[in-house]
LOLOBA-39708 format. One record per atom (N, C-alpha, C): x, y, z negated; residue number from 1. Coordinates in steps of 0.1 Angstrom, whole numbers, plus 5000, padded with zeros to 4 digits. Last residue first. Example, Ala and Ser with C-alpha at 12.3 -4.5 7.8 and 13.67 -1.06 7.14 Angstrom:
BEGIN
((5128 4978 4929) 2)
((5137 4989 4929) 2)
((5129 5000 4921) 2)
((5132 4943 4922) 1)
((5123 4955 4922) 1)
((5132 4967 4922) 1)
END
This chain:
BEGIN
((4837 5300 5001) 174)
((4845 5295 5012) 174)
((4838 5283 5019) 174)
((4824 5309 4978) 173)
((4818 5312 4991) 173)
((4825 5305 5002) 173)
((4839 5306 4954) 172)
((4829 5296 4958) 172)
((4823 5298 4972) 172)
((4865 5314 4941) 171)
((4861 5317 4954) 171)
((4851 5307 4960) 171)
((4867 5305 4914) 170)
((4869 5319 4917) 170)
((4864 5323 4931) 170)
((4863 5278 4917) 169)
((4855 5285 4908) 169)
((4855 5300 4911) 169)
((4884 5272 4934) 168)
((4870 5270 4939) 168)
((4860 5278 4930) 168)
((4905 5276 4917) 167)
((4904 5284 4929) 167)
((4890 5284 4935) 167)
((4901 5255 4899) 166)
((4901 5269 4894) 166)
((4899 5278 4906) 166)
((4904 5233 4916) 165)
((4892 5235 4909) 165)
((4890 5250 4905) 165)
((4931 5236 4923) 164)
((4921 5237 4933) 164)
((4907 5240 4927) 164)
((4942 5232 4898) 163)
((4944 5245 4904) 163)
((4934 5247 4915) 163)
((4935 5205 4893) 162)
((4931 5215 4884) 162)
((4932 5229 4890) 162)
((4948 5192 4914) 161)
((4933 5192 4914) 161)
((4928 5203 4904) 161)
((4974 5197 4906) 160)
((4969 5201 4919) 160)
((4954 5202 4919) 160)
((4975 5183 4882) 159)
((4978 5197 4882) 159)
((4972 5203 4895) 159)
((4971 5157 4890) 158)
((4961 5163 4881) 158)
((4963 5178 4881) 158)
((4994 5153 4906) 157)
((4981 5152 4912) 157)
((4970 5159 4903) 157)
((5017 5154 4891) 156)
((5014 5165 4899) 156)
((5000 5164 4905) 156)
((5026 5119 4890) 155)
((5026 5132 4885) 155)
((5023 5143 4895) 155)
((5017 5091 4888) 154)
((5015 5100 4899) 154)
((5014 5114 4894) 154)
((5019 5072 4869) 153)
((5031 5079 4872) 153)
((5030 5089 4883) 153)
((4996 5058 4867) 152)
((4998 5069 4858) 152)
((5010 5077 4861) 152)
((5000 5037 4884) 151)
((4993 5048 4889) 151)
((4994 5060 4880) 151)
((5012 5017 4869) 150)
((5021 5025 4877) 150)
((5013 5037 4883) 150)
((4993 5001 4857) 149)
((4997 5013 4850) 149)
((5006 5022 4858) 149)
((4993 4979 4872) 148)
((4982 4988 4874) 148)
((4985 5001 4867) 148)
((5013 4962 4864) 147)
((5016 4971 4875) 147)
((5004 4981 4878) 147)
((5025 4954 4835) 146)
((5011 4957 4840) 146)
((5013 4967 4851) 146)
((5049 4928 4835) 145)
((5046 4942 4837) 145)
((5032 4944 4841) 145)
((5065 4905 4813) 144)
((5057 4908 4825) 144)
((5053 4923 4824) 144)
((5098 4898 4803) 143)
((5085 4904 4800) 143)
((5078 4906 4813) 143)
((5114 4867 4811) 142)
((5114 4882 4810) 142)
((5100 4886 4807) 142)
((5119 4840 4817) 141)
((5118 4844 4803) 141)
((5118 4859 4801) 141)
((5119 4833 4843) 140)
((5132 4836 4837) 140)
((5131 4841 4823) 140)
((5092 4830 4847) 139)
((5101 4819 4850) 139)
((5114 4821 4843) 139)
((5083 4856 4844) 138)
((5079 4846 4834) 138)
((5089 4834 4835) 138)
((5094 4869 4867) 137)
((5098 4873 4854) 137)
((5095 4862 4843) 137)
((5080 4855 4887) 136)
((5094 4854 4886) 136)
((5099 4858 4872) 136)
((5054 4863 4881) 135)
((5057 4849 4881) 135)
((5072 4847 4880) 135)
((5056 4891 4885) 134)
((5054 4886 4871) 134)
((5057 4871 4870) 134)
((5058 4891 4912) 133)
((5069 4896 4904) 133)
((5068 4891 4890) 133)
((5032 4881 4918) 132)
((5044 4874 4922) 132)
((5056 4878 4914) 132)
((5015 4901 4907) 131)
((5015 4887 4902) 131)
((5027 4879 4906) 131)
((5023 4922 4925) 130)
((5025 4923 4911) 130)
((5025 4909 4904) 130)
((5012 4911 4948) 129)
((5026 4913 4947) 129)
((5031 4915 4933) 129)
((4985 4911 4941) 128)
((4992 4898 4943) 128)
((5007 4899 4943) 128)
((4980 4938 4941) 127)
((4979 4931 4929) 127)
((4986 4917 4930) 127)
((4982 4943 4968) 126)
((4992 4949 4960) 126)
((4992 4942 4946) 126)
((4958 4929 4976) 125)
((4972 4926 4981) 125)
((4983 4931 4973) 125)
((4939 4944 4963) 124)
((4941 4930 4960) 124)
((4954 4925 4964) 124)
((4942 4968 4976) 123)
((4944 4968 4962) 123)
((4946 4954 4957) 123)
((4934 4960 5002) 122)
((4947 4965 5000) 122)
((4951 4964 4985) 122)
((4907 4955 4997) 121)
((4916 4944 5001) 121)
((4930 4948 4999) 121)
((4899 4981 4991) 120)
((4898 4971 4980) 120)
((4907 4959 4984) 120)
((4901 4992 5016) 119)
((4910 4997 5006) 119)
((4910 4987 4994) 119)
((4895 4964 5039) 118)
((4892 4976 5032) 118)
((4903 4981 5022) 118)
((4898 4953 5073) 117)
((4901 4952 5059) 117)
((4898 4965 5052) 117)
((4899 4948 5102) 116)
((4887 4948 5093) 116)
((4890 4944 5079) 116)
((4925 4970 5112) 115)
((4918 4957 5112) 115)
((4907 4958 5102) 115)
((4920 5004 5122) 114)
((4926 4994 5113) 114)
((4919 4981 5114) 114)
((4922 5014 5157) 113)
((4915 5012 5144) 113)
((4922 5002 5135) 113)
((4933 5015 5181) 112)
((4941 5021 5170) 112)
((4934 5020 5157) 112)
((4938 4991 5207) 111)
((4929 4996 5197) 111)
((4937 5003 5185) 111)
((4954 5002 5235) 110)
((4955 4992 5224) 110)
((4947 4998 5213) 110)
((4957 5021 5253) 109)
((4951 5009 5258) 109)
((4952 4998 5247) 109)
((4969 5046 5250) 108)
((4955 5044 5245) 108)
((4949 5031 5249) 108)
((4995 5049 5255) 107)
((4986 5052 5266) 107)
((4971 5050 5262) 107)
((5006 5040 5231) 106)
((5007 5054 5235) 106)
((4998 5058 5246) 106)
((5000 5013 5235) 105)
((4994 5020 5224) 105)
((4994 5035 5227) 105)
((5017 5006 5256) 104)
((5003 5004 5257) 104)
((4995 5012 5247) 104)
((5043 5013 5244) 103)
((5038 5020 5256) 103)
((5023 5019 5257) 103)
((5050 5017 5210) 102)
((5046 5008 5221) 102)
((5039 5015 5232) 102)
((5070 5028 5191) 101)
((5062 5035 5200) 101)
((5059 5026 5212) 101)
((5069 5012 5159) 100)
((5075 5014 5172) 100)
((5065 5022 5181) 100)
((5056 5013 5134) 99)
((5070 5012 5134) 99)
((5077 5014 5148) 99)
((5028 5017 5141) 98)
((5035 5024 5130) 98)
((5050 5024 5131) 98)
((5022 5002 5165) 97)
((5018 5016 5163) 97)
((5026 5023 5152) 97)
((5031 4976 5167) 96)
((5027 4983 5179) 96)
((5025 4998 5177) 96)
((5037 4966 5141) 95)
((5047 4965 5152) 95)
((5044 4974 5164) 95)
((5014 4973 5126) 94)
((5027 4978 5122) 94)
((5037 4978 5134) 94)
((4995 4959 5141) 93)
((4994 4973 5140) 93)
((5007 4979 5136) 93)
((5004 4933 5135) 92)
((5004 4938 5149) 92)
((5003 4953 5149) 92)
((5001 4932 5106) 91)
((5014 4931 5112) 91)
((5014 4936 5127) 91)
((4976 4932 5095) 90)
((4982 4945 5098) 90)
((4995 4944 5105) 90)
((4968 4906 5090) 89)
((4959 4915 5097) 89)
((4966 4928 5102) 89)
((4990 4898 5074) 88)
((4988 4892 5087) 88)
((4979 4901 5096) 88)
((4984 4912 5050) 87)
((4996 4915 5059) 87)
((4995 4910 5073) 87)
((4962 4898 5040) 86)
((4961 4912 5043) 86)
((4972 4916 5053) 86)
((4973 4873 5036) 85)
((4961 4874 5045) 85)
((4960 4889 5049) 85)
((4993 4879 5018) 84)
((4997 4874 5031) 84)
((4985 4876 5041) 84)
((4980 4886 4995) 83)
((4987 4896 5002) 83)
((4991 4892 5016) 83)
((4969 4861 4987) 82)
((4960 4873 4990) 82)
((4967 4884 4998) 82)
((4994 4846 4984) 81)
((4984 4843 4994) 81)
((4974 4854 4997) 81)
((5013 4849 4964) 80)
((5014 4858 4976) 80)
((5002 4856 4985) 80)
((5010 4829 4946) 79)
((5006 4842 4942) 79)
((5006 4852 4953) 79)
((5020 4807 4960) 78)
((5006 4808 4957) 78)
((5001 4822 4953) 78)
((5047 4813 4963) 77)
((5039 4811 4975) 77)
((5024 4812 4972) 77)
((5054 4814 4936) 76)
((5056 4826 4944) 76)
((5047 4825 4956) 76)
((5049 4787 4928) 75)
((5042 4798 4922) 75)
((5043 4811 4930) 75)
((5068 4774 4944) 74)
((5054 4771 4946) 74)
((5045 4782 4940) 74)
((5092 4784 4934) 73)
((5089 4786 4948) 73)
((5074 4784 4950) 73)
((5090 4774 4908) 72)
((5089 4788 4910) 72)
((5086 4791 4924) 72)
((5093 4746 4914) 71)
((5081 4751 4907) 71)
((5079 4766 4909) 71)
((5118 4745 4925) 70)
((5106 4742 4934) 70)
((5093 4747 4927) 70)
((5144 4767 4919) 69)
((5133 4759 4913) 69)
((5121 4757 4923) 69)
((5160 4783 4934) 68)
((5164 4769 4932) 68)
((5153 4760 4926) 68)
((5150 4804 4960) 67)
((5150 4801 4946) 67)
((5153 4786 4944) 67)
((5146 4807 4988) 66)
((5159 4806 4983) 66)
((5160 4803 4968) 66)
((5119 4809 4995) 65)
((5127 4798 5001) 65)
((5141 4797 4995) 65)
((5110 4830 4981) 64)
((5104 4817 4978) 64)
((5112 4806 4984) 64)
((5126 4850 4992) 63)
((5127 4847 4978) 63)
((5122 4833 4975) 63)
((5116 4850 5018) 62)
((5130 4846 5016) 62)
((5132 4843 5002) 62)
((5090 4860 5012) 61)
((5091 4847 5018) 61)
((5106 4841 5016) 61)
((5095 4885 5004) 60)
((5091 4876 4994) 60)
((5092 4861 4999) 60)
((5125 4897 5020) 59)
((5111 4896 5019) 59)
((5108 4885 5008) 59)
((5147 4909 5039) 58)
((5146 4909 5024) 58)
((5131 4909 5021) 58)
((5154 4887 5066) 57)
((5146 4898 5060) 57)
((5146 4897 5045) 57)
((5180 4881 5089) 56)
((5173 4877 5077) 56)
((5165 4889 5073) 56)
((5182 4877 5125) 55)
((5182 4886 5113) 55)
((5175 4879 5101) 55)
((5178 4864 5148) 54)
((5191 4862 5141) 54)
((5192 4869 5128) 54)
((5145 4859 5146) 53)
((5156 4858 5155) 53)
((5169 4855 5147) 53)
((5138 4865 5112) 52)
((5133 4865 5126) 52)
((5145 4867 5135) 52)
((5131 4852 5080) 51)
((5140 4856 5090) 51)
((5133 4857 5103) 51)
((5109 4850 5063) 50)
((5123 4850 5057) 50)
((5133 4855 5067) 50)
((5083 4872 5075) 49)
((5089 4859 5073) 49)
((5104 4861 5068) 49)
((5071 4900 5054) 48)
((5076 4894 5067) 48)
((5081 4880 5064) 48)
((5063 4913 5032) 47)
((5057 4900 5035) 47)
((5060 4894 5048) 47)
((5075 4937 5032) 46)
((5079 4928 5021) 46)
((5073 4914 5023) 46)
((5062 4948 5055) 45)
((5077 4945 5055) 45)
((5081 4936 5044) 45)
((5037 4952 5045) 44)
((5039 4942 5055) 44)
((5054 4938 5056) 44)
((5043 4973 5026) 43)
((5037 4960 5022) 43)
((5039 4949 5032) 43)
((5052 4993 5043) 42)
((5061 4987 5033) 42)
((5056 4974 5028) 42)
((5029 4998 5058) 41)
((5042 4996 5064) 41)
((5051 4988 5055) 41)
((5010 5005 5038) 40)
((5008 4993 5046) 40)
((5021 4989 5053) 40)
((5021 5029 5028) 39)
((5019 5017 5019) 39)
((5018 5004 5027) 39)
((5020 5045 5051) 38)
((5033 5042 5044) 38)
((5032 5030 5035) 38)
((4993 5046 5056) 37)
((5002 5040 5066) 37)
((5015 5036 5060) 37)
((4984 5059 5033) 36)
((4980 5046 5036) 36)
((4989 5039 5046) 36)
((4997 5084 5037) 35)
((5000 5076 5025) 35)
((4996 5062 5027) 35)
((4985 5093 5061) 34)
((5000 5091 5060) 34)
((5004 5082 5048) 34)
((4958 5095 5055) 33)
((4963 5085 5065) 33)
((4978 5082 5064) 33)
((4959 5115 5035) 32)
((4952 5103 5033) 32)
((4958 5092 5042) 32)
((4971 5136 5050) 31)
((4979 5130 5039) 31)
((4973 5116 5035) 31)
((4951 5143 5068) 30)
((4963 5137 5073) 30)
((4971 5130 5062) 30)
((4932 5152 5048) 29)
((4929 5141 5058) 29)
((4941 5134 5063) 29)
((4946 5173 5037) 28)
((4943 5161 5029) 28)
((4938 5149 5037) 28)
((4947 5191 5059) 27)
((4959 5186 5052) 27)
((4956 5173 5044) 27)
((4920 5195 5066) 26)
((4930 5189 5075) 26)
((4942 5183 5069) 26)
((4909 5206 5041) 25)
((4904 5193 5047) 25)
((4914 5187 5057) 25)
((4915 5220 5015) 24)
((4924 5219 5027) 24)
((4920 5206 5034) 24)
((4893 5223 4997) 23)
((4905 5231 4996) 23)
((4914 5231 5009) 23)
((4873 5204 5004) 22)
((4870 5219 5003) 22)
((4883 5227 5004) 22)
((4887 5181 5001) 21)
((4881 5184 5014) 21)
((4878 5199 5015) 21)
((4892 5182 4973) 20)
((4903 5182 4983) 20)
((4899 5186 4997) 20)
((4866 5180 4964) 19)
((4874 5192 4961) 19)
((4885 5193 4971) 19)
((4859 5154 4972) 18)
((4852 5166 4977) 18)
((4859 5179 4975) 18)
((4877 5140 4955) 17)
((4879 5140 4970) 17)
((4871 5151 4977) 17)
((4866 5147 4931) 16)
((4880 5151 4934) 16)
((4882 5151 4949) 16)
((4842 5134 4932) 15)
((4842 5149 4931) 15)
((4856 5154 4934) 15)
((4849 5107 4931) 14)
((4844 5113 4944) 14)
((4843 5128 4944) 14)
((4878 5097 4916) 13)
((4866 5104 4914) 13)
((4861 5110 4927) 13)
((4899 5079 4925) 12)
((4895 5080 4911) 12)
((4881 5086 4909) 12)
((4906 5079 4952) 11)
((4898 5069 4947) 11)
((4892 5071 4933) 11)
((4924 5100 4960) 10)
((4912 5096 4968) 10)
((4903 5086 4962) 10)
((4944 5106 4940) 9)
((4938 5117 4950) 9)
((4925 5113 4955) 9)
((4949 5083 4927) 8)
((4945 5095 4919) 8)
((4939 5105 4928) 8)
((4955 5066 4948) 7)
((4944 5063 4940) 7)
((4939 5075 4932) 7)
((4979 5078 4958) 6)
((4967 5077 4966) 6)
((4954 5075 4958) 6)
((4995 5076 4935) 5)
((4992 5089 4941) 5)
((4979 5088 4949) 5)
((4997 5048 4934) 4)
((4992 5056 4923) 4)
((4987 5070 4927) 4)
((5008 5042 4958) 3)
((4995 5037 4955) 3)
((4989 5045 4944) 3)
((5033 5053 4954) 2)
((5024 5058 4965) 2)
((5010 5054 4962) 2)
((5042 5037 4933) 1)
((5041 5051 4931) 1)
((5032 5057 4942) 1)
END
């Protein structure tokens, strides 16, 4: 759902992004970063190891290690590879900046930039999670899902853009 909202707001049409910048540049700039941080935080959490220290994690790695079918475990592991390379790049940022208030980061002694990954890399990672879920579904004889269609559930975005567009038409001098 978050990815659908993000895509509809910021990726679908460059004119839409320009309209958002015109309407409320500070708000939509912060919203852009907040949605991406939320997506990355959740993605990395799903791709954590099966366990750390004494705690187990509800992650895809745990799923791959606990399914009874070695064939399914292999399919899960293979489908996750694009997402894992993305998550590995962001795990340190998640641990130091997003999920915890690391002292070095707060003092500005840790780089705050995103790792060298793009929004397209994020989309590939999310696609590999969808492929993983579909591998599990296929294994158990269930229907597969077109996860790209989940972006259509981003209700309210089109209405917001429509109203901003109307406002801009009425007040072009801003």
